[in-house]
C-alpha positions in Angstrom: -16.0 -17.6 -1.4 -17.1 -14.1 -1.9 -15.0 -11.9 -4.0 -14.9 -8.5 -5.7 -14.1 -8.9 -9.4 -13.7 -6.3 -12.1 -15.6 -7.2 -15.4 -15.7 -5.3 -18.5 -19.1 -4.0 -17.3 -17.8 -2.8 -13.9 -17.3 -4.2 -10.4 -19.3 -7.3 -9.3 -19.4 -8.9 -5.7 -19.9 -12.7 -6.3 -19.4 -16.1 -5.3 -16.4 -17.9 -6.9 -14.4 -21.0 -6.1 -11.9 -20.8 -3.3 -8.5 -20.8 -4.7 -5.7 -23.5 -3.8 -2.1 -22.4 -3.3 0.8 -23.8 -5.4 4.2 -24.5 -4.0 5.7 -21.4 -2.5 2.2 -19.9 -1.9 -0.3 -19.8 1.1 -3.8 -19.4 1.5 -4.9 -16.4 3.6 -8.2 -15.6 5.3 -8.5 -12.1 4.4 -9.7 -9.7 7.2 -9.0 -6.5 5.5 -8.1 -5.2 2.1 -7.0 -1.7 1.3 -7.7 -0.1 -2.3 -5.8 2.4 -4.3 -7.0 5.3 -6.7 -6.7 4.3 -10.3 -6.1 0.5 -9.7 -9.2 -0.5 -11.6 -7.3 0.6 -14.8 -4.4 -1.9 -14.1 -5.7 -5.3 -15.0 -7.7 -4.6 -18.2 -5.8 -7.3 -20.0 -6.8 -10.2 -17.7 -10.5 -9.8 -16.8 -12.2 -10.8 -14.7 -9.8 -9.7 -12.1 -9.9 -9.3 -8.2 -8.7 -5.6 -7.2 -6.7 -4.6 -4.1 -3.0 -5.6 -3.3 -2.8 -4.8 0.3 -4.0 -7.3 2.8 -4.1 -8.2 6.5 -5.4 -11.5 7.5 -4.6 -15.1 9.0 -2.7 -17.9 7.2 -4.8 -21.0 6.9 -3.2 -23.9 8.6 -0.7 -22.1 10.8 -3.0 -19.3 12.3 -0.1 -16.5 11.7 -1.5 -13.1 11.4 0.2 -11.5 8.5 0.0 -8.4 6.1 1.5 -7.8 2.8 1.7 -5.9 -0.4 0.9 -8.5 -3.1 2.3 -8.7 -6.7 0.4 -6.6 -9.2 0.6 -9.1 -12.1 -1.9 -11.6 -10.3 -5.3 -11.4 -9.0 -5.7 -9.0 -5.7 -7.1 -9.7 -2.3 -10.4 -8.2 -2.3 -12.1 -11.6 -1.3 -12.8 -13.8 1.7 -9.6 -15.9 0.9 -6.5 -15.1 -1.2 -3.5 -17.1 -2.5 -0.3 -15.2 -1.7 3.3 -15.7 -2.3 4.8 -16.7 1.1 8.0 -14.5 0.6 6.0 -11.1 0.5 4.2 -11.7 4.0 5.3 -10.1 7.3 4.0 -10.5 10.7 1.1 -8.1 11.3 2.0 -5.5 13.8 0.4 -6.6 17.0 -0.7 -3.2 18.0 -2.7 -2.6 14.9 -6.0 -3.9 13.9 -6.4 -5.8 10.7 -8.1 -2.7 9.1 -5.1 -0.4 10.3 -2.5 -2.9 9.1 -3.9 -3.3 5.6 -3.7 0.4 5.3 0.2 0.2 5.5 1.8 -1.8 2.9 1.8 0.3 -0.2 2.2 3.6 1.3 4.8 2.3 3.6 6.8 0.4 1.1 6.5 3.2 -1.5 7.8 5.7 1.1 10.6 3.5 2.2 11.8 2.8 -1.3 11.5 6.1 -2.5 13.6 7.6 0.5 16.2 4.9 1.1 16.6 2.6 -2.0 16.1 5.2 -4.8 16.7 8.5 -2.9 19.7 7.2 -0.6 18.6 9.5 2.1 21.1 10.0 4.9 20.9 11.5 8.3 21.2 15.2 8.6 19.9 15.7 5.0 17.2 17.9 3.8 14.3 16.3 2.3 11.1 17.9 0.7 8.0 15.7 0.1 5.2 17.0 -2.1 1.7 15.8 -1.1 3.1 15.4 2.4 -0.5 15.0 4.0 -1.4 12.4 1.2 -1.4 8.5 1.8 2.0 8.0 0.8 3.5 11.4 1.8 2.5 11.3 5.5 4.2 8.1 5.9 7.4 9.5 4.1 7.6 12.4 6.4 7.4 10.1 9.5 10.2 7.9 7.9 12.4 10.8 7.1 12.1 12.2 10.5 12.9 8.8 12.0 16.0 8.4 9.7 17.3 11.9 11.2 16.5 13.9 8.1 15.1 17.3 8.3 11.8 17.7 6.4 11.4 21.0 5.0 8.8 22.9 2.8 11.2 25.2 0.9 14.9 26.1 0.5 17.9 24.0 -0.7 17.1 20.4 -0.4 19.1 17.3 -0.7 16.1 15.1 -1.8 12.7 15.9 -3.4 10.1 13.0 -3.1 7.3 13.9 -5.6 4.0 12.0 -4.9 1.5 14.3 -6.8 3.0 15.4 -9.9 3.0 18.7 -11.7 5.7 21.2 -11.1 8.4 19.6 -9.1 10.7 21.7 -6.7 14.5 21.5 -7.5 16.6 19.2 -5.5 20.0 17.4 -5.8 18.1 14.3 -6.1 14.5 13.8 -7.2 12.5 10.6 -6.9 9.0 10.5 -8.3 5.9 8.0 -8.2 3.7 10.4 -10.1 5.0 10.7 -13.7 8.3 10.2 -15.5 10.3 13.6 -15.6 13.8 14.4 -17.0 16.4 14.1 -14.4 14.3 12.3 -11.7 14.1 8.7 -10.7 10.7 7.2 -11.4 9.6 3.8 -10.1 6.8 1.6 -9.1 6.5 0.2 -5.6 7.5 -3.5 -5.2 6.6 -6.0 -2.5 9.3 -6.7 -0.1 9.3 -8.9 2.9 12.3 -7.4 4.7 11.2 -3.9 4.3 7.7 -4.7 5.4 9.3 -6.2 8.5 11.3 -3.0 9.2 7.9 -1.0 9.1 6.4 -3.6 11.4 9.2 -2.8 14.0 8.7 0.9 13.6 5.0 0.6 14.2 5.5 -1.6 17.3 8.0 1.0 18.6 5.2 3.7 18.2 7.2 5.3 15.4 5.0 5.1 12.6 1.3 5.1 11.9 -1.0 5.0 8.7 -4.1 6.9 8.3 -7.5 5.2 7.7 -9.9 7.4 5.8 -12.9 5.2 5.8 -14.0 1.5 6.0 -16.5 -0.4 3.9 -17.8 -4.0 4.1 -16.7 -6.1 1.2 -20.2 -6.1 -0.3 -20.1 -2.2 -0.8 -16.8 -2.4 -2.9 -18.3 0.0 -5.4 -18.9 2.6 -2.8 -15.4 2.2 -1.5 -14.0 2.8 -5.0 -16.1 5.9 -5.4 -14.7 7.2 -2.1 -11.1 6.6 -3.4 -11.7 8.6 -6.4 -13.5 11.4 -4.4 -11.9 14.7 -3.0 -11.2 15.3 0.6 -9.9 11.7 1.2 -7.3 11.4 4.0 -5.6 8.1 4.3 -6.4 4.8 3.1 -10.0 3.3 2.1 -10.2 -0.1 3.5 -12.7 -3.2 2.8 -13.5 -5.0 6.0 -13.8 -8.6 4.7 -14.2 -10.6 7.9 -13.2 -11.2 11.4 -14.1 -14.8 12.2 
């Protein structure tokens, strides 16, 4: 199969053996894989490594259309096929293309966990999201409003969700994904089937969308990562792997 792999001397698109699933895993024909700023710095202790941890595709054998955020401690999904733990997969939203679906898992789960798991956001509360137009922020704004919270830009707030770092506004509760700061809850997003299923339901109801900045073929992965690192990006950069 064709795969993108990070080596000591950079990214390469190369032919490698198709992996085989172990018990509890499934083989997915990847149709789209989204990428994230900075992720090429994550697997430096286990090169060569396949990047990307957001996929949309079809399960080999069953034909089910699925999407997921996959664990960070294993190879990613920027390949024609990927072995994925079955427990992290959720049904792909029917109203989304594979490219659109791949753009949702990391931003959607990060926003969900920030607001509802760590931030304990309740109906009627006031929430401020820094970087509200960013890849995570624009989803957090949608989720907060759907939950009955007031999304504000200033004034007293019950919850601050910081997505960009730097000076953080004061709030009764502060959750951040940018950097560890005193008095704030810092967390790293985790795959979660049940939460992803909740996001699927919101998408199908027309209550949630994820922005796609640009789409690149798998063979142009280097250009895709250059776009991720560039300025002016709005939404996710997605690798379109295959549609057959």
